[in-house]
N, C-alpha and C positions, 0 to 999 in steps of 0.2 A: 809725462802723459807716460805712463809704462808702459803703453803698445799704441801703434797704429795700425789702421788699417789698410789694407793693401787691394788697392782695387783692378785686381786681376779679374776681367770682364769675361773673360774665357772661363774660369773659375765659377763665377758666379752666375752665365747662364746653366751651364753644367747643375752647380745645386741647385736650383730654381727647379729644374726638372725633375732631381732626388728629390725633392720637398714637394711639390704635387704628386709626383708618383706614392712618396708613401701616405699621403693624405694627412699632411700638416699643415691647418688650416683653422679658420676660426670654430666653427660646428666643432671639428676633433674636439679642440682645448674645453670649449662647453661642454660638450657630452662627459668628458672624462672630469673635468674639474667643475661644475657649473659657470652660470651665468658670469660670473664675475673673474674668471678664470684667466681670458685672454688678457685681463686689465691688472695680474699679478704685480703688487708690490714686494720688498726684502723680507719687508714681517710674514710676508703670506707666506713663504716660501716653506717652510719645513712642514707646515700642515698638508700643501698640496702636495710635496716630493710623495708623501706618506701617501696619497692617493692614487699613487702613477703605477700601473704594472711594468715592470720590467722587459716589456717588448718595445721592436723599432721605434713604434709611433712614441710610447712614453717615455723612450730615453731623447726622442728628436724636442717633446715639449720639456723635457727635466732639464738639457742642456740649452734650448736656444730661448726658452721662454723663462725660466725657471733661474737659472744661469748656476748650474747644479752641475759636476765632474760627471762624469759615464766613464765604461770600462771603452775601449778603444772598439772592440769588438762587438760591440752591442750599439753601436751607431753607424748609419751610411753617410757618406759623402766627406768623411772625416779627411781624404786630401784635398779637397776644393776646398774645403773650411782651414785645413792649413796654408794655403796655398791665398786665401786672404787673409790671414793672423787671425781668425778669428778663434782660435785655440789653439790653446799649449799642450802639446804631449809630452809627458812624463810619467815610466815606470808602465805603459800600459794605459793608461788613465787618459782622458781626453778633458781639458780643462779648459771652461771657456773663459774669453775676452772681450767679446761682442755678442750681443746679442742681435737675431734676427726673429721676430715678431708678426705674423698676420694678421694684420688692420685693414678694417673697412672695404678687405677683397683682395691687397696688395700686402707681399710681404715686404715690411720696411726694415733696416739695419740700423743699429747704433751703439752708443756704448752701455755697460752695464748698468745696475741700478747704483744712484745714486749713493756717492758716501758722503753729502752732506759740504761741508768745510774743505773737506778733502778731496772736492771734483776739483780738477785743474781748469784753466780758462778755457781749454777749448774742448772740454765736453759737452756730446751731443745727446740730448735728453730724447726719451722715446717717445710716444704718442699723446702729448697732454691735453687738459683741460681745454685748453687755448686754442690747441690744434683743429680738436673735437669742434667747438665755434667756428670757425673758420666755415672747415669742412661742411658745418652744416647750412649754412648759410651764403655758401657758393654759388651764384647762378652756373649753371652749367651749358655754355653754348657749343654746339659741332663743329668742329673744324676752324681753322685760322688759328693763328699766334697765339701761346701764352709765356708769361715770367714767371716766376715765385721768386720772391725776393726776401732775401733771408732764408732760405728753404732748409734747415738744419738738417733733420733726418731725408729731409726729400721728400715729406708726405703728401706734400699739395701738390708739388711737380707730378708726381706719381699718379694720385689722382684724378688730376690734367689729361696726361698721357693717355687714358683710356679714350677720352672725347675730342679731342682739340690734336691739331696736323703737326703741330712742331710745340715745345715745352724748353724753355731755358732757364735754369737754375741758379743763382746767385745767392753768394754769400763770401763774408771775409773770412772765414774757417774755413782751411785748406779741410780738417777733419770733416767736416760735416760734407762740402764738396764728395769727397770720396765714398763716404757711406752713401751719396743721393745715387751718384753712378753703382756703387753695388748694386742697390736697392733698384734701378733701373734694368739692371742687368736680370737678376734676382726672377723680374717679370714680363721678362722676356722683350719690354719695350725699346724700341730701337730710337724713338723720337724725339731721348731727353739730351739736352745738353747741360752742362757746367761751366759756368766762367766764374772767377774769384775775383772779390771788390765787394765796397759798401752799398748797399740798396741798389737805386739803378745806373752805378756807375758802370757795370759790364755791358750795357744795354744803351750807353747812351745815343742821341738820335734814333732809335728806334720805337716802334708803338705797336700795340697788342691790341687783341682782343678779349683777353681776358688776366686778370691780374691779381694775384693774390700775395696775401706777405704777413707772415706770422714772427717781423724781425723784433728783436727785444723793445720792447716798447716799456717796460719798470719803469716809473719815475724816481728813480733814486739816487742817495748820494754817491752811492758807489759806482767802482766800474770793474768789479771782478769779475764776474760772468760775462762772457759773450752770449751767451742766451738769452741773458737776464736782461742787463743791463745795456743803453744805448748809447750811455756815455755823453750825452748831451744836457745842457742846463733843463729841469722842470720837462715838462712835455715837448720839448722844442722836438727829442728826435719821432715821435708820432707825428706831429706836424711835418718834419719834413718826409716823412715817406708818404703821408697825403696829398699834397703838395705834386710831391715828384710824380704819385702814383696818375692823379687826374693829365698830368703833362705828355703822360706815356699810352694814354688810351686811345683805341679807333673810334671814333662815331659810332654809334652803338653798341659799345664794350662794354665790358664788365668789369668791375674790382673790391674784392675784397681784403678786407685789411684789420688786423686784431690793433688795438690802441689804448691808450691812455692817456687821460686828459683831466687837465687842473680846473675847478671850480670855484669861487669865489667861498661858496656854500652850498649844503644839498639844497636850497630851494633855486639856485641858479646853476647848476650844475656843466650845463652843455655850451656855453657862450664860445669858448675854445673853438671848438668842432664849427661852431656855425661860419664862425670867422676864416679859418682854415679853407671851407667849402665857397667863400664869394668869388663869384666870378671864375668858376672852377668850370663851368659846361656841364656840373653833371648835377642830375637829382640824385639824391642820397638817404639810405634808409640806417639812420643811425640806432644802434641795439647795445644800450647799457648792461652790461652783465654783473655788474660789480659794483660798490660804490663803499666808501667809508671814509671817515674822517680822517687826518695825516697820523694821528698813532692809531689805530687801528690798522691801517695800510702798513706802517713801520715794521707792526709786532707782525702781520701776515708774509712779512718777506726776513724776519730776523729771526723766526722760529727755529731755525736750525743751530741756532748760538748755542752756548754756555749758560745756565743760569746767571756763575758772574760776568760774562762778555754783554748779556740783553740789555740792560739800562742803564751802558755808556752807549749803545750802538740803539737805541730808543730815544735817547738826548743827540743821539748826531741828527739823526733823521727827523725829530721834531723840528730843531733848529734850522732846518734846511728849510720843510717847508713855510716855516717864517716868515723865511725872506722870501721866499717866492709870493709871499702874501694868499696862500692856498689854503681853503677853508675845507676843500675837499676831494676826493681822486678817486676814480673812474674808471675801468677798465669795461671794455667792450669791443665792440664789432662794429666796421662802415661799411656799407654794402654801396656801391656809384654805379650809377649809370650814365654813361658820354651821349650827349644827343644836340641836333642844333636845334636850336629854340629859343626864343625872349627871354623866357624865364624861368628858372628850376627850383625847384622844394629841395627844402632838408626838414626830414622829419623822425621826430626820435623819439622811442618808446622801449620804455624798459623790460628787459627780457627774463623769463627764472631759468638760468640754466638747467633748472632739473627738470623742467619741461619740454626741454629744445628737441625736435627731432631734426630728420631733413628737411629744410626749411630753402632752399633753394628754388623749388616752383613758387612758394610762396613769395620767396624777395623779388624772383623776377615781377610778378604779379603787381605787390607795391610798387618796385620801381615806376613800372607802366600809368599805375594810379595818379604815381607822381606828378606825372609827365600832366596828363591829363586835367588833372586840378590847377597846376602850374600854369598851364595857355587857355585856362576855361574853357576846355572843348568839350566837360562832362557835363554841360547844363542843357546838351540837346541828346545825349544818349541814354537808353536803358543800358538796367545793370542788372545781373541775378547772383545768388549767393552759389559760391561753390558747394560741392559736393560735401566738402567734408563739412561743413556749419551745419551747426544744430543750435536748439534754444533749450536753456535749463528755465523749467518750471518751477518758483513757488508758491504754493496754496495755502490758505486760511482754515480755518476748521469748520467754513462753508464751502469748502473746496472750489472758493473765487482764488484767480492767481493773481498773486501781490507783488512778485517780482521776478522780471525775467533779465535773462542773460544769455545774451548770443556769444556761442563757445564755436572755436574751430580745433578741431580735432587734428592736426597737423602743425608741420613746420615751429612756431613758437609759440602756437596753444594760446592765441589771446582770448580775450575775454571783452564784453563791452555791452554796461547796464545799458536795456532800454524799458520802454514803457510795452505793459501789455498789447497798446493794440496797432503796436507798430509792427508784431507781427505780422499782421496780414499783408501790412505793407510791403518787409522784405519777403515776404510768399508771394504776390502778387503772379500769375503766370502770365502778364503782358510784362512784366520787367519793373523795375525799381527807375524811378525816376526821382528828377531836383523837384515837378511840383507834389510828386507825391511824398517822397520821404521829406523832402525840406533839406535846407542846404548842412545844417548843422549834425543831422544822420549823413546823410550820403556822405559827407566829409568823413565822417567816422569811419564807415565802413570801409569807402577806397582805402584810405591811409592805413590800416589794420590788413587790409587784403582778405577780407569779407565777401566781396564779390568782383565779378570782371565783367565786360562791355556783354551784353546781350548777344 
C-alpha cells in the first residue's frame, strides 16, 4: 500500500465542516455532472473533469470525487486533508490519495479508483452495488445498539449512527477501520466505535437491536482481496455470518446481511439458506439479487484479468465448483427479525436490483406478516392494501379486462398476477380477510408486503 489514512479525528471534524460550508453534497454533484455524477468511475473522469468550473466547489468535486489533482490555492481544507494523509502536496499542486464522496446523505472516505490486479489486499472500496442492496433493505429501528460487521468504508455504520444510540463497526482490515473513524468524524458522529477483528469476534458476548453485514461473501477459490474473498470453503463464510448474526440479535431486533449461497441447480437454489436459519428464532426474508451457473459466476469475478490469464482462471474456478457439487450460485440479501414464538418462516423471492428502492419499511412489513403467517394469527385479522399498491389492467378489443397485475411502487416493487374479480376483494373497504380472499391469495399479498393489518 503506497499510502495509509491517518485517523486524525480533529482534522476530520474540521474538514467535514469545511465541506458542508462549501456545499459539497450529492445535489451539487448532480447539478454539475448529472444524475450519474456521484457514482463516477475512472473511465468517466476525462469528460466529467471538463464539465466542471474551476471554482471552489468544482475543485472539491474534482479532487475528492474524480481523483484529479488541483492547485493548492484553489481548494479549501488542504491542511486538514494533509493531516489525514488524503493528499500529497508537490510544487503547488494537491495530489489526491484517498476519496471523500457524499453518499446517501453522509460523507464516506475510502481509497482511490480500483486498479484491478494492482489493488493491494487491504484496498477499501467505495459505495458498491452490494452496499446499495444492503442499505435499501435495512430496517431502521430508532434507538438501541447496532453493529456493522465487515464495515469496509463504514457506510452502514454511519447510516445506522443517524438513528441508533450506539454503533460498533468491526473489520479485520485496520485501514477500513481508519476510514470508518474518519468518516464518522467528517459527519460529526460521536456514537460510532471501531473494533478490530473478524466478523463478530470483537463483540463476543454482546447483543444488538440492529446488525448489518456486507462482509466479503464471494464464493471463490482465491484469497487475494479482503474486501471480496472470505477465505472459507464454498459458502461457509456466509453461513457463519448468518448463524452468528442470529446469535447476537436481541429479541425484536433486525439483521440485514449480504450473502452468497450455493445450490444444486437453478431449480433448487435456496436449500442452504433455509438450513442456515433452522432453529434461529428468526423470521427471514431472503432476496436473491443475482444468480448464475458456476462458469458465469467465475467470469464475472475474473473479468479484470488479461486475455491470456482468463482461461486458466476460469478452469480453476470451474474445478472448484465441481468439487463443491454446486450447479448454481446466488448473491443476495437476507433480512432477519428475531422474535419469541413457536414457529418461524423463511420466505425467498427474487428481487430485480434495477427496481430496488428504499425497502426498509417494506422489509419490516414483510417480516411482521411472516410472523402472522408462522403463528396462524392472520386467520382472524383484516388487512388493507398499502398506499403504494395499485392495479395494472390489460383489456381486449372490446374493453374487457383480461389480465390484472397487483403492483407496488415502493421498495422491491414486486408484482403479483391476480384474477380480475379479485380487485374487488383487495379493495373492500371493510378489509381483506381469509374468508374473502382465500388462503392462497391472502398469503401471497402478505408475503410480498402488499398489505398490512387493518
